[in-house]
C-alpha positions as CSV (number, residue, x, y, z in Angstrom):
1,M,-38.2,201.0,48.0
2,I,-41.7,201.1,49.6
3,E,-42.7,198.0,47.6
4,E,-39.6,196.1,48.9
5,E,-40.5,197.1,52.5
6,K,-44.1,195.9,52.0
7,L,-42.8,192.6,50.6
8,E,-40.4,192.2,53.5
9,L,-43.2,192.9,56.0
10,A,-45.4,190.3,54.3
11,R,-42.7,187.7,54.6
12,E,-42.1,188.5,58.3
13,N,-45.8,187.9,59.0
14,D,-45.9,184.5,57.2
15,P,-42.8,182.5,58.3
16,W,-44.6,179.2,57.9
17,K,-44.9,180.0,54.2
18,D,-41.2,180.7,54.1
19,L,-40.5,177.3,55.7
20,L,-42.6,175.6,53.1
21,I,-40.8,177.4,50.3
22,L,-37.5,176.5,51.9
23,L,-38.5,172.9,52.1
24,L,-39.3,172.9,48.4
25,F,-36.0,174.5,47.6
26,G,-34.4,171.8,49.8
27,L,-36.2,168.9,48.0
28,A,-35.2,170.4,44.6
29,G,-31.6,170.8,45.9
30,F,-31.5,167.2,47.1
31,F,-32.5,165.8,43.7
32,V,-30.2,168.1,41.8
33,A,-27.3,167.2,44.2
34,Q,-27.8,163.5,43.6
35,F,-28.0,164.1,39.8
36,L,-24.9,166.2,39.7
37,A,-23.0,163.8,41.9
38,Y,-23.7,160.9,39.5
39,I,-23.1,162.7,36.2
40,I,-19.8,164.2,37.5
41,V,-18.4,161.2,39.4
42,L,-19.4,158.3,37.2
43,P,-17.6,159.4,34.0
44,L,-14.4,160.5,35.9
45,F,-14.0,157.2,37.6
46,D,-15.4,155.0,34.8
47,F,-18.3,153.8,37.0
48,K,-21.6,152.6,35.8
49,A,-24.6,153.5,38.0
50,Y,-25.5,149.9,38.7
51,E,-21.9,149.2,39.7
52,L,-21.9,152.1,42.2
53,A,-25.3,150.9,43.6
54,K,-23.9,147.4,43.9
55,V,-20.9,148.6,45.9
56,M,-23.1,150.7,48.2
57,S,-25.5,147.8,48.9
58,S,-22.8,145.2,49.5
59,S,-20.7,147.5,51.7
60,E,-17.6,146.0,50.0
61,F,-15.6,149.1,49.4
62,G,-12.3,149.0,47.7
63,S,-9.6,151.7,48.3
64,E,-9.9,152.6,44.7
65,N,-13.5,153.7,45.3
66,R,-12.6,156.2,48.1
67,N,-11.9,159.2,45.9
68,A,-15.1,158.6,44.0
69,F,-17.2,158.5,47.1
70,L,-15.4,161.6,48.6
71,L,-16.0,163.5,45.3
72,M,-19.7,162.5,45.4
73,Q,-19.9,163.7,49.0
74,A,-18.3,167.0,48.0
75,V,-20.6,167.6,45.0
76,S,-23.8,166.6,46.9
77,S,-23.0,168.6,50.0
78,T,-22.0,171.7,48.1
79,T,-25.1,171.6,46.0
80,L,-27.6,170.9,48.8
81,F,-26.2,172.9,51.7
82,L,-24.4,175.8,50.0
83,I,-26.0,176.4,46.6
84,T,-29.6,175.6,47.7
85,P,-29.8,178.0,50.7
86,L,-28.0,180.7,48.7
87,A,-30.5,180.3,45.9
88,Y,-33.3,180.5,48.4
89,I,-31.8,183.7,50.0
90,Y,-31.1,185.5,46.8
91,L,-33.9,184.3,44.6
92,Y,-36.8,184.1,47.1
93,E,-36.0,186.3,50.1
94,R,-33.7,188.7,48.1
95,K,-31.7,189.5,51.2
96,K,-28.0,189.8,51.9
97,L,-26.0,187.3,53.9
98,K,-25.6,189.8,56.8
99,N,-29.3,189.3,57.6
100,Y,-28.4,185.7,58.6
101,G,-25.6,186.4,60.9
102,F,-22.6,186.9,58.6
103,K,-20.7,189.8,60.0
104,K,-17.2,191.1,60.5
105,T,-15.3,189.4,63.3
106,S,-14.4,191.6,66.3
107,N,-11.8,190.9,69.1
108,N,-14.6,189.7,71.3
109,D,-15.8,187.3,68.6
110,I,-12.3,185.9,68.5
111,R,-12.4,185.2,72.2
112,I,-15.8,183.5,71.8
113,L,-14.4,181.4,69.0
114,G,-11.5,180.3,71.3
115,L,-14.0,179.4,74.0
116,T,-16.1,177.5,71.4
117,L,-13.1,175.5,70.4
118,I,-12.5,174.4,74.0
119,L,-16.3,173.8,74.4
120,V,-16.6,171.4,71.4
121,V,-13.6,169.4,72.5
122,C,-14.8,169.1,76.1
123,Y,-18.3,168.1,74.8
124,M,-17.0,165.0,73.1
125,P,-16.9,162.7,76.1
126,L,-20.6,163.5,76.7
127,S,-21.3,163.0,73.0
128,R,-19.7,159.6,73.1
129,Y,-21.8,158.6,76.1
130,L,-24.9,159.8,74.3
131,V,-23.9,157.6,71.3
132,Y,-23.6,154.6,73.7
133,L,-27.0,155.3,75.3
134,N,-28.6,155.7,71.8
135,E,-27.1,152.4,70.7
136,T,-28.5,150.5,73.7
137,I,-32.1,151.4,72.8
138,T,-34.2,148.3,72.0
139,F,-37.6,148.0,70.5
140,P,-40.6,146.1,71.9
141,E,-41.3,142.7,70.3
142,P,-43.9,143.9,67.8
143,L,-41.3,146.3,66.4
144,K,-38.3,143.9,66.3
145,D,-38.3,143.8,62.5
146,L,-38.0,147.6,62.4
147,E,-35.1,147.5,64.9
148,I,-33.3,144.9,62.7
149,L,-33.8,147.1,59.6
150,L,-32.6,150.2,61.5
151,R,-29.5,148.5,62.9
152,S,-28.7,147.0,59.5
153,T,-28.9,150.4,57.9
154,E,-26.8,151.9,60.7
155,D,-24.1,149.2,60.2
156,Q,-24.0,149.9,56.5
157,L,-23.6,153.7,57.0
158,R,-21.0,153.1,59.7
159,K,-19.0,150.9,57.3
160,L,-19.2,153.6,54.6
161,T,-18.1,156.3,57.1
162,E,-15.2,154.2,58.4
163,F,-14.2,153.5,54.8
164,L,-14.3,157.3,53.8
165,I,-12.1,158.3,56.8
166,D,-9.6,155.5,56.5
167,F,-7.2,157.9,54.8
168,E,-4.1,156.5,53.2
169,S,-2.1,159.8,53.0
170,T,-1.9,163.3,54.5
171,G,-3.1,164.7,51.3
172,Q,-6.2,162.5,51.4
173,F,-6.7,163.5,55.0
174,L,-6.6,167.2,54.1
175,I,-9.1,166.6,51.3
176,G,-11.3,164.8,53.8
177,I,-11.1,167.8,56.2
178,V,-12.5,170.0,53.4
179,I,-15.2,167.6,52.3
180,I,-16.3,166.2,55.6
181,A,-15.7,169.1,58.0
182,L,-15.5,172.4,56.2
183,I,-18.3,172.1,53.6
184,P,-20.9,170.6,56.0
185,G,-19.8,173.0,58.7
186,I,-20.6,176.0,56.5
187,G,-23.6,174.6,54.6
188,E,-25.5,172.8,57.3
189,E,-25.2,175.7,59.7
190,L,-26.4,178.1,57.1
191,F,-29.3,175.8,56.2
192,F,-30.4,174.7,59.6
193,R,-29.4,177.5,62.0
194,G,-29.3,180.5,59.7
195,L,-32.6,179.6,57.9
196,I,-34.7,176.9,59.6
197,Q,-34.0,178.0,63.2
198,N,-34.7,181.6,62.4
199,K,-38.0,180.7,60.7
200,L,-39.1,178.5,63.5
201,L,-38.3,181.2,66.1
202,K,-40.5,183.7,64.1
203,S,-43.3,181.1,63.9
204,I,-43.3,179.6,67.3
205,K,-42.1,182.6,69.3
206,N,-40.3,180.3,71.8
207,V,-36.5,180.2,71.8
208,H,-36.0,176.8,73.4
209,I,-38.7,175.0,71.4
210,S,-37.3,176.5,68.2
211,I,-33.7,175.5,68.9
212,W,-34.6,171.9,70.0
213,L,-37.0,171.4,67.1
214,C,-34.4,172.6,64.6
215,A,-31.9,170.3,66.3
216,F,-34.2,167.4,65.9
217,L,-34.7,168.1,62.2
218,F,-31.0,168.5,61.8
219,S,-30.4,165.1,63.4
220,A,-33.3,163.4,61.6
221,F,-32.0,164.6,58.3
222,H,-29.0,162.4,58.6
223,L,-31.3,159.3,58.7
224,Q,-29.4,157.5,61.5
225,F,-31.7,156.5,64.3
226,Y,-28.8,155.2,66.4
227,G,-27.2,158.6,66.2
228,L,-30.3,160.6,66.6
229,I,-29.9,161.6,70.3
230,P,-26.2,162.7,70.3
231,R,-26.6,164.6,67.0
232,M,-29.7,166.4,68.3
233,F,-27.9,167.5,71.4
234,L,-25.0,168.7,69.2
235,G,-27.5,170.6,67.0
236,A,-29.0,172.2,70.1
237,L,-25.5,173.3,71.2
238,F,-24.9,174.9,67.8
239,G,-28.4,176.5,68.0
240,Y,-27.8,178.2,71.4
241,L,-24.4,179.5,70.2
242,Y,-26.0,181.0,67.2
243,Y,-29.0,182.5,69.1
244,W,-26.7,184.1,71.8
245,T,-24.0,185.4,69.5
246,K,-26.2,186.3,66.4
247,N,-23.1,185.4,64.5
248,I,-23.4,182.3,62.1
249,A,-19.6,182.0,62.1
250,V,-19.7,180.7,65.7
251,P,-21.8,177.5,65.0
252,I,-20.0,177.1,61.7
253,F,-16.7,177.1,63.5
254,A,-18.1,174.7,66.2
255,H,-19.4,172.3,63.6
256,F,-16.1,172.4,61.7
257,V,-14.1,171.7,64.9
258,N,-16.4,168.8,65.9
259,N,-15.9,167.1,62.5
260,A,-12.3,168.0,62.0
261,F,-11.1,167.0,65.4
262,T,-12.8,163.6,65.0
263,L,-11.1,163.1,61.7
264,L,-7.8,164.2,63.1
265,M,-8.1,161.7,66.1
266,V,-9.0,158.9,63.8
267,Y,-6.2,159.7,61.4
268,I,-3.4,159.9,64.0
269,Y,-4.7,156.8,65.7
270,S,-4.4,155.0,62.4
271,L,-0.8,156.2,62.2
272,G,0.0,154.9,65.7
273,I,0.6,158.4,67.1
274,T,-2.0,158.1,69.8
275,D,-3.7,155.2,71.7
276,V,-7.0,157.0,71.9
277,D,-9.6,155.2,69.7
278,L,-12.7,157.2,69.3
279,E,-14.5,154.1,68.0
280,S,-14.0,152.1,71.2
281,K,-16.1,152.4,74.4
282,P,-14.0,153.1,77.5
283,D,-15.0,151.4,80.8
284,F,-15.1,154.8,82.6
285,M,-17.3,156.6,80.0
286,I,-19.9,157.7,82.6
287,E,-17.2,159.5,84.7
288,F,-15.9,161.3,81.6
289,A,-19.5,162.2,80.7
290,I,-20.2,163.8,84.1
291,I,-17.0,165.8,83.9
292,S,-17.8,166.8,80.4
293,I,-21.3,168.1,81.4
294,L,-19.8,170.2,84.2
295,I,-17.2,171.8,81.9
296,V,-19.7,172.4,79.1
297,V,-22.1,174.1,81.5
298,I,-19.3,176.4,82.8
299,L,-18.1,177.2,79.3
300,L,-21.6,178.0,78.1
301,Y,-22.0,180.4,81.0
302,I,-18.8,182.1,80.2
303,I,-19.7,182.4,76.5
304,R,-23.1,183.8,77.4
305,K,-21.5,186.3,79.7
306,E,-19.0,187.3,77.0
307,V,-21.8,188.0,74.6
308,K,-23.7,190.1,77.2
309,T,-20.5,192.1,77.9
310,S,-20.0,192.7,74.2
311,I,-23.6,193.9,73.8
312,L,-23.2,196.4,76.7
313,K,-19.9,197.7,75.3
314,H,-21.5,198.1,71.9
315,N,-24.5,200.0,73.3
316,T,-22.4,202.4,75.4
């Protein structure tokens, strides 16, 4: 027991080393994820590696390829964001999940989750406006070639995303919810907020710098320059929710709601149930963004107050 305490104290005093080890686990997880995705998907769908690469590079996706790409996404996300951090936690840190914010949900936590649901939905107009601002960024003349490359990559990724979420049935939509909303919601929040943000906080000793730096890393990981700003703000939102509540279920739920609500709106728009097209740019986007900011600030204040009230009740 004493040796375990000494080991724990040594790790607490060297969080930068933990970050480096976590990075190595992440790199290993990335390569293993890609390997598993290929060896599982290719035989099942009778693909050859060069055929899949050709489809990806040409952006000419056929509906028969959707299930293959969704399965690849599921295998790679599960390996990289669930298995990899769990391996790090149990093999390297030798801790239990409760040390990273996994805990039983109380009545107050349920209220916070309800407020979080409203918060994420109300944040979306602001997010869309940030997407618009990010997409209007232009590079100086000496960097025009880089801009062309980034926009080309962005267009290719956008086409792949649109293809993946162009569901042809309710069953395919539900599968998409699991693969695109649930798995990333759990895995990415455990990896970025539960591990990286905590390590940064112990290293930097500044809450806001740690949260925003983690949010930047979270956004940069997705390799989409023209989505960098809105995704970074979203990551910061998740980061503050986690820091205040100390409950990883809250940012996981927020992440899930963000992805699932987007998928739902795209799906019901494709069915003609709603006229709201999340891919379009409304003429009054700035007005919605201002209202969104005001509501988000109010909700964050209420959530923060709920957390403080819960702490006071727990301590009395």
